[in-house]
PLY file of the C-alpha trace (Angstrom):
ply
format ascii 1.0
element vertex 404
property float x
property float y
property float z
element edge 403
property int vertex1
property int vertex2
end_header
-4.28 36.38 0.74
-3.75 34.25 -2.38
-2.70 30.62 -2.86
-0.02 28.44 -1.79
1.22 26.07 -4.32
2.79 22.67 -3.27
2.83 23.69 0.53
5.57 22.40 2.80
5.26 21.28 6.50
6.21 24.58 7.34
2.97 25.79 6.12
0.97 23.98 8.86
0.90 27.39 10.55
-2.15 28.14 8.32
-3.92 24.87 9.41
-2.91 23.89 12.80
-4.05 20.65 14.48
-7.73 21.14 15.31
-8.41 23.15 12.19
-11.61 22.50 10.34
-11.02 23.18 6.60
-12.50 22.18 3.33
-10.33 19.85 0.96
-10.95 18.42 -2.57
-9.30 15.26 -3.74
-7.64 15.68 -6.99
-7.77 12.08 -8.54
-5.49 13.01 -11.38
-2.73 14.44 -9.37
-2.80 11.55 -7.13
-2.19 9.02 -9.61
0.02 11.30 -11.83
3.57 9.68 -10.52
2.48 6.23 -11.72
2.69 7.56 -15.28
0.16 5.06 -16.33
-2.22 6.01 -19.07
-4.86 3.60 -17.86
-4.79 4.84 -14.29
-5.08 8.35 -15.34
-8.16 7.52 -17.40
-9.72 5.54 -14.59
-8.94 8.60 -12.00
-10.49 11.25 -14.44
-13.91 9.44 -14.17
-13.92 9.83 -10.40
-15.92 13.03 -9.67
-14.54 15.75 -7.22
-16.25 17.34 -4.37
-15.47 19.58 -1.30
-15.48 18.12 2.14
-15.12 19.48 5.71
-12.13 17.72 7.57
-10.43 18.28 10.93
-6.75 18.44 10.77
-5.48 16.05 13.39
-1.58 15.58 12.51
1.24 16.15 10.08
2.80 13.21 8.75
6.16 12.38 7.20
8.11 15.04 8.21
11.88 14.86 7.47
13.19 16.08 10.98
16.79 15.78 9.61
16.34 18.81 7.38
14.34 22.12 7.41
10.52 21.84 7.55
10.29 23.53 3.94
11.98 20.23 2.71
8.90 18.26 3.54
5.51 18.66 1.73
2.49 19.09 3.82
0.85 15.83 4.38
-2.04 15.69 6.87
-3.97 13.11 8.70
-7.69 14.29 9.25
-11.22 13.25 10.42
-13.82 13.77 8.18
-16.71 16.13 9.32
-20.17 15.73 8.03
-23.63 16.85 8.58
-25.88 14.56 10.29
-25.24 11.41 12.16
-22.78 8.68 10.42
-23.06 4.99 10.18
-23.05 3.66 13.02
-24.59 6.68 14.56
-22.46 6.43 17.81
-19.10 7.05 16.06
-19.03 10.87 15.97
-18.57 13.88 18.13
-20.99 16.66 17.84
-19.47 20.23 16.97
-22.65 22.29 18.45
-24.88 22.27 21.40
-27.79 21.61 18.84
-26.25 18.49 17.53
-27.46 15.52 19.68
-25.42 12.49 20.21
-27.43 9.13 20.43
-25.35 7.91 23.61
-25.13 11.25 25.20
-21.64 12.07 24.42
-20.84 15.64 25.14
-20.03 18.04 22.10
-17.02 19.94 21.60
-17.29 23.72 20.61
-14.94 25.26 18.07
-13.55 28.62 18.52
-15.70 29.89 15.69
-18.89 28.03 14.87
-19.58 26.16 11.66
-22.24 27.75 9.36
-24.25 24.24 9.80
-25.45 23.35 13.22
-25.85 19.82 12.60
-22.11 18.91 12.09
-20.40 16.02 13.64
-16.77 14.71 13.43
-16.90 11.10 12.09
-14.67 9.46 14.26
-13.85 6.20 12.37
-13.64 8.00 9.02
-10.10 9.01 9.15
-7.63 9.32 6.36
-4.58 11.35 5.19
-3.66 13.48 2.07
-0.82 15.35 0.81
-1.80 18.99 0.10
-0.99 20.33 -3.19
-2.52 23.89 -2.79
-3.79 25.93 -0.06
-6.42 28.65 -0.66
-5.83 31.49 2.04
-8.45 33.72 1.66
-10.89 34.55 4.08
-9.88 31.97 6.77
-12.84 30.86 8.91
-10.54 29.96 11.92
-12.74 27.16 13.12
-10.36 25.70 15.55
-10.89 22.80 18.04
-8.87 23.24 21.23
-6.02 20.86 22.05
-7.80 19.10 24.83
-10.91 18.31 22.76
-8.38 17.05 19.94
-7.50 14.41 22.67
-11.24 13.81 23.28
-11.82 12.92 19.65
-8.73 10.78 19.48
-10.20 8.77 22.48
-13.64 8.69 20.86
-12.01 7.21 17.60
-10.29 4.30 19.73
-13.60 3.73 21.82
-15.76 3.52 18.42
-13.49 1.60 16.48
-13.28 -1.01 19.35
-16.93 -0.80 19.67
-17.56 -1.43 15.76
-15.09 -4.36 15.78
-16.94 -6.01 18.74
-20.27 -5.40 16.81
-19.13 -7.20 13.59
-17.16 -9.97 15.28
-19.29 -13.21 15.39
-20.15 -14.20 19.00
-19.01 -17.81 18.54
-16.60 -18.14 15.66
-16.85 -21.55 14.04
-13.73 -22.84 12.16
-14.88 -24.00 9.02
-12.44 -25.21 6.02
-15.26 -23.92 3.65
-16.30 -25.43 0.33
-13.71 -26.19 -2.38
-14.90 -23.19 -4.35
-14.25 -21.05 -1.34
-10.74 -22.54 -0.89
-10.07 -21.75 -4.44
-11.24 -18.23 -4.01
-9.15 -17.70 -0.91
-6.09 -19.10 -2.51
-6.71 -16.70 -5.67
-7.07 -13.87 -3.40
-3.89 -14.68 -1.62
-2.05 -15.02 -4.79
-3.30 -11.46 -5.92
-2.70 -9.85 -2.60
0.83 -11.19 -2.48
1.60 -9.94 -6.01
0.20 -6.48 -4.99
2.08 -6.52 -1.66
5.51 -7.16 -3.20
4.98 -4.32 -5.57
3.96 -1.92 -3.23
6.76 -2.61 -0.76
9.36 -3.07 -3.41
8.43 -0.60 -6.04
11.89 0.08 -7.06
11.83 -3.42 -8.82
9.24 -1.94 -11.38
10.90 0.08 -14.18
9.94 3.38 -14.91
11.04 6.24 -17.20
13.94 8.05 -15.66
12.27 11.51 -15.19
10.84 13.64 -12.60
7.36 15.07 -12.53
7.36 18.70 -13.56
5.87 21.37 -11.09
2.74 21.78 -13.25
0.69 19.44 -11.36
2.44 16.23 -11.47
4.24 16.60 -8.11
7.32 14.33 -7.99
7.67 12.46 -4.92
9.67 9.49 -6.09
13.13 8.30 -5.23
15.83 7.46 -8.02
16.96 4.22 -7.40
19.81 2.17 -9.18
19.67 -1.35 -10.02
22.90 -2.55 -8.66
23.24 -5.83 -10.43
21.80 -6.82 -13.69
19.26 -9.76 -13.73
20.18 -13.02 -15.50
23.15 -11.35 -17.29
21.32 -8.16 -18.61
23.63 -5.32 -18.64
22.81 -2.10 -16.64
26.10 -0.56 -17.56
24.45 2.71 -19.03
24.31 3.77 -15.28
20.72 4.89 -15.87
18.54 4.92 -12.46
14.93 3.99 -11.89
12.13 6.43 -10.24
10.00 4.63 -7.73
6.42 5.10 -8.89
4.30 5.78 -5.76
0.66 7.10 -5.59
-0.15 9.54 -2.85
-3.67 10.86 -2.18
-3.37 14.54 -3.08
-5.82 17.37 -2.29
-6.40 20.97 -2.29
-7.37 22.91 0.66
-9.74 25.84 1.37
-9.52 27.68 4.84
-12.90 29.44 4.11
-15.37 26.70 4.88
-18.16 29.01 3.52
-17.03 28.72 -0.05
-19.74 25.88 -0.31
-23.36 25.92 0.43
-23.00 22.62 1.95
-20.11 20.26 2.44
-19.98 16.83 0.73
-21.13 13.64 2.20
-18.11 12.04 4.28
-18.70 8.64 2.61
-18.36 9.98 -0.69
-14.76 11.31 0.38
-13.84 7.75 1.60
-15.31 6.37 -1.50
-12.90 8.58 -3.60
-9.95 7.38 -1.45
-11.06 3.71 -1.83
-11.36 4.04 -5.66
-7.86 5.65 -5.92
-6.60 2.72 -3.76
-8.14 0.18 -6.19
-6.57 1.97 -9.13
-3.22 1.74 -7.44
-3.76 -1.83 -6.71
-4.67 -2.80 -10.28
-1.78 -0.82 -11.64
0.67 -2.63 -9.27
-0.66 -5.98 -10.33
-0.17 -5.11 -14.15
3.37 -4.00 -13.44
4.16 -7.28 -11.67
2.90 -9.22 -14.55
4.66 -7.23 -17.07
7.81 -7.51 -15.23
7.46 -11.16 -14.95
6.56 -11.61 -18.60
9.90 -9.62 -19.34
12.40 -11.94 -17.53
15.21 -13.32 -19.56
14.02 -16.96 -18.72
10.44 -16.16 -19.74
11.54 -14.90 -23.26
13.82 -18.07 -23.78
10.91 -20.40 -22.86
8.61 -18.48 -25.42
11.27 -18.60 -27.95
12.04 -22.14 -27.69
8.30 -23.07 -27.66
7.63 -20.82 -30.92
10.75 -22.46 -32.46
9.71 -26.01 -31.80
6.25 -25.68 -32.50
5.42 -28.51 -30.37
4.20 -28.99 -26.61
6.20 -27.29 -23.98
9.21 -29.30 -22.83
9.76 -28.77 -19.08
13.33 -28.38 -17.84
15.00 -31.21 -16.02
14.22 -31.52 -12.21
11.10 -29.17 -12.69
8.61 -28.98 -10.26
5.32 -29.08 -12.13
2.99 -28.28 -9.21
4.92 -25.21 -8.07
6.34 -24.14 -11.49
9.97 -24.01 -9.85
13.10 -25.16 -11.80
15.95 -26.82 -9.91
18.26 -23.95 -10.82
16.03 -21.59 -8.93
17.69 -22.55 -5.71
14.70 -22.15 -3.47
14.93 -22.74 0.23
13.33 -25.78 1.54
13.23 -27.67 4.90
16.22 -29.87 3.52
18.44 -26.98 3.68
18.33 -26.88 7.33
21.79 -27.95 8.94
20.21 -30.61 11.34
18.32 -32.23 8.53
21.51 -32.51 6.51
23.33 -33.89 9.53
20.80 -36.56 10.21
19.95 -37.64 6.53
22.58 -36.26 4.31
21.79 -35.21 0.71
23.32 -37.48 -2.02
21.56 -35.93 -4.69
23.24 -32.52 -4.33
26.10 -31.57 -6.77
29.14 -29.45 -6.94
29.95 -27.41 -4.11
27.16 -29.06 -1.83
27.78 -29.20 1.85
27.31 -33.01 1.79
30.43 -33.23 -0.36
32.61 -30.48 1.57
31.27 -31.87 4.97
29.19 -29.87 7.57
32.25 -28.73 9.23
33.30 -26.65 6.13
29.80 -25.11 6.19
30.02 -24.29 9.63
33.43 -22.61 9.19
31.93 -20.29 6.70
28.38 -19.89 6.85
28.21 -16.51 4.98
29.75 -18.21 2.06
27.36 -21.03 1.85
24.48 -18.42 2.07
25.88 -16.26 -0.71
26.10 -19.26 -2.63
22.79 -20.54 -1.94
20.75 -17.36 -2.55
23.01 -15.82 -5.17
23.24 -12.43 -3.24
25.10 -11.10 -6.41
21.94 -11.27 -8.38
19.31 -8.49 -8.49
16.92 -8.17 -5.60
14.26 -8.78 -7.89
15.17 -12.57 -8.20
15.20 -13.01 -4.68
11.84 -11.37 -4.27
10.21 -13.62 -7.25
11.80 -16.76 -5.61
10.28 -15.85 -2.16
7.04 -15.05 -3.74
7.07 -18.51 -5.55
7.57 -20.38 -2.17
4.71 -18.57 -0.43
2.41 -19.45 -3.16
3.47 -23.00 -3.12
2.94 -23.21 0.79
-0.51 -21.68 0.22
-1.50 -24.27 -2.51
-0.14 -26.89 0.00
-2.45 -25.55 2.83
-5.41 -25.38 0.30
-4.90 -29.04 -0.54
-5.04 -29.96 3.12
-8.37 -28.08 3.44
-9.71 -30.12 0.48
-8.68 -33.47 2.12
-10.25 -32.41 5.36
-13.59 -31.78 3.75
-13.60 -35.26 1.91
-13.17 -36.97 5.17
0 1
1 2
2 3
3 4
4 5
5 6
6 7
7 8
8 9
9 10
10 11
11 12
12 13
13 14
14 15
15 16
16 17
17 18
18 19
19 20
20 21
21 22
22 23
23 24
24 25
25 26
26 27
27 28
28 29
29 30
30 31
31 32
32 33
33 34
34 35
35 36
36 37
37 38
38 39
39 40
40 41
41 42
42 43
43 44
44 45
45 46
46 47
47 48
48 49
49 50
50 51
51 52
52 53
53 54
54 55
55 56
56 57
57 58
58 59
59 60
60 61
61 62
62 63
63 64
64 65
65 66
66 67
67 68
68 69
69 70
70 71
71 72
72 73
73 74
74 75
75 76
76 77
77 78
78 79
79 80
80 81
81 82
82 83
83 84
84 85
85 86
86 87
87 88
88 89
89 90
90 91
91 92
92 93
93 94
94 95
95 96
96 97
97 98
98 99
99 100
100 101
101 102
102 103
103 104
104 105
105 106
106 107
107 108
108 109
109 110
110 111
111 112
112 113
113 114
114 115
115 116
116 117
117 118
118 119
119 120
120 121
121 122
122 123
123 124
124 125
125 126
126 127
127 128
128 129
129 130
130 131
131 132
132 133
133 134
134 135
135 136
136 137
137 138
138 139
139 140
140 141
141 142
142 143
143 144
144 145
145 146
146 147
147 148
148 149
149 150
150 151
151 152
152 153
153 154
154 155
155 156
156 157
157 158
158 159
159 160
160 161
161 162
162 163
163 164
164 165
165 166
166 167
167 168
168 169
169 170
170 171
171 172
172 173
173 174
174 175
175 176
176 177
177 178
178 179
179 180
180 181
181 182
182 183
183 184
184 185
185 186
186 187
187 188
188 189
189 190
190 191
191 192
192 193
193 194
194 195
195 196
196 197
197 198
198 199
199 200
200 201
201 202
202 203
203 204
204 205
205 206
206 207
207 208
208 209
209 210
210 211
211 212
212 213
213 214
214 215
215 216
216 217
217 218
218 219
219 220
220 221
221 222
222 223
223 224
224 225
225 226
226 227
227 228
228 229
229 230
230 231
231 232
232 233
233 234
234 235
235 236
236 237
237 238
238 239
239 240
240 241
241 242
242 243
243 244
244 245
245 246
246 247
247 248
248 249
249 250
250 251
251 252
252 253
253 254
254 255
255 256
256 257
257 258
258 259
259 260
260 261
261 262
262 263
263 264
264 265
265 266
266 267
267 268
268 269
269 270
270 271
271 272
272 273
273 274
274 275
275 276
276 277
277 278
278 279
279 280
280 281
281 282
282 283
283 284
284 285
285 286
286 287
287 288
288 289
289 290
290 291
291 292
292 293
293 294
294 295
295 296
296 297
297 298
298 299
299 300
300 301
301 302
302 303
303 304
304 305
305 306
306 307
307 308
308 309
309 310
310 311
311 312
312 313
313 314
314 315
315 316
316 317
317 318
318 319
319 320
320 321
321 322
322 323
323 324
324 325
325 326
326 327
327 328
328 329
329 330
330 331
331 332
332 333
333 334
334 335
335 336
336 337
337 338
338 339
339 340
340 341
341 342
342 343
343 344
344 345
345 346
346 347
347 348
348 349
349 350
350 351
351 352
352 353
353 354
354 355
355 356
356 357
357 358
358 359
359 360
360 361
361 362
362 363
363 364
364 365
365 366
366 367
367 368
368 369
369 370
370 371
371 372
372 373
373 374
374 375
375 376
376 377
377 378
378 379
379 380
380 381
381 382
382 383
383 384
384 385
385 386
386 387
387 388
388 389
389 390
390 391
391 392
392 393
393 394
394 395
395 396
396 397
397 398
398 399
399 400
400 401
401 402
402 403
């Protein structure tokens, strides 16, 4: 029957819900749209294998257009030989496969070649399918009612696992100073990654789409509406949004392997790819922050002076925030200004114009305060700095609590 390259959501007819198939995650294709040499080198070292999975859902369908317009992205449960860890988190796929708590098995329309197979309920993930091998389909299909049973088992097993791992009597402990520092560092790293993941359009990338030769293009072209700090984007160029997607090939014939791969190896592959994506995101943020006009001016001034760094006036040394950054603070609240005033403010401040003028045109005040005409990148960096400053304050409180 051949091969379908880059199948669309319409091709789910070949692997309807409940179908047990083989997949093989392609690490290089998964990181291709990041267009990062280091990420590709790391992905190339991840070994490939073929794993049994049960298709449970089709994701990310654009219902505003025809199914052929959406790539085929499936959610799946891993299927493996033998009991998983923990042993109860599974559903047997034959009468010969015994469940430790007596959970009844489900019987596919066509039995699998291996009698000791289980659906591993808490080993669940998703992937975009880039190729379907159609020859000799095994037609190992689970009934709709049994799919519902698997979904319920997933929910029950996840709750049981959570209850097992949760401490019986959790004790609130501020931790040691070293642990507090580790928590703060982890927070800052995760914050950097989270901002990059959710706002990938702020990371500049070459303006080209991946060609259909294995580098599947799934990025959106995004324009930068305003240049940051006076930089000109008048050339009209747009930016691609790098985005990693787990990509895999699919075989409808499960007998093409003597024995399927271990389900833990499948999840390890996905975890490694996620770690590569996170490391890439952090590198991109650091690169972006290092390339800001203010940073370049500071480096140039230090190099030219050949002396110790001079901080700008009204600079917050603890948080690394200059007065010109216009970060939001509790003193910006209207009730605070009404009670205390703000004599230190300068031109255009509500304390000069009066609170009445601020109330008359709050949008204008917000636009002046947040500089909405600037690039969103500026707003994100300022918000990130504020959150890190709050985290550092909380860490200081914890240290004080330890000393008491």
